[in-house]
C-alpha positions in Angstrom: 11.0 15.7 16.2 9.3 18.8 14.4 12.2 20.0 13.0 14.8 19.2 10.2 17.6 17.4 11.3 20.3 20.3 10.6 18.1 22.6 12.5 18.5 20.5 15.6 21.1 22.7 16.7 20.9 21.4 20.3 21.2 17.9 19.1 18.5 16.3 20.9 17.8 12.9 20.5 14.2 11.5 21.2 15.5 7.8 22.7 11.7 6.8 23.8 8.3 6.9 22.8 5.4 5.9 24.8 1.8 6.0 24.7 -0.2 4.9 27.6 -3.8 5.1 28.8 -3.8 7.1 32.1 -6.6 5.5 34.1 -5.2 1.9 33.9 -1.8 2.9 33.2 -2.0 0.3 30.2 0.8 0.6 27.6 -1.1 1.4 24.0 2.3 1.6 22.2 6.4 1.8 23.1 9.4 2.3 21.0 12.7 3.0 22.2 16.2 3.6 20.4 18.4 0.7 20.9 21.4 1.3 23.3 24.8 2.4 21.3 22.3 2.7 18.0 24.9 5.2 16.6 25.9 5.7 13.1 27.5 2.3 11.5 31.0 2.5 10.6 31.7 4.3 7.1 28.3 5.8 7.2 29.3 9.2 8.0 32.1 9.5 5.3 29.9 7.8 2.3 27.5 10.8 2.6 24.5 8.3 1.9 22.9 8.4 5.0 19.5 9.6 5.2 18.9 12.1 8.4 15.4 11.4 8.5 15.5 7.9 8.9 13.9 6.6 11.8 12.5 9.9 12.5 8.6 9.0 11.8 6.6 6.0 13.7 3.4 4.8 12.2 0.8 3.3 14.6 -2.5 1.9 14.2 -5.0 1.7 17.0 -8.0 -0.2 16.9 -11.4 2.0 17.4 -11.2 1.5 21.1 -8.6 4.2 21.0 -11.4 6.7 20.9 -13.4 5.7 24.0 -10.2 6.5 26.0 -10.7 9.9 28.5 -6.9 10.5 29.2 -3.5 9.2 27.2 0.0 10.0 28.3 2.8 10.4 25.7 6.4 10.3 26.8 9.2 11.2 24.8 12.1 10.7 26.7 11.5 11.9 30.0 9.0 14.2 29.5 5.0 13.5 29.7 2.3 15.4 27.6 -1.6 14.2 29.0 -4.1 14.9 26.4 -8.1 14.7 27.7 -10.2 13.1 24.8 -13.9 14.7 24.7 -16.5 12.1 25.0 -17.9 11.0 21.6 -21.6 11.0 20.5 -22.8 7.5 21.0 -23.5 7.5 16.7 -19.8 8.4 16.2 -18.6 5.5 18.6 
């Protein structure tokens, strides 16, 4: 996800992404690639395929997101854990 599609020499395919509050287990955001979502018939031959399509996700969280303490971000089966610093009262 941090390289150009043509540089993905190992053909890594992220099929799922989830963000959750680790203290409550609440899922804040989740997206998954539909099963059998390969190229449509005729796409590869035409050369008109945007290889970056579907590589970007835009999400918007409420200000309450900044009050969380620990968030887990899962890509496929690998989870990264982020601990947020406590914000001063004048910023929260």
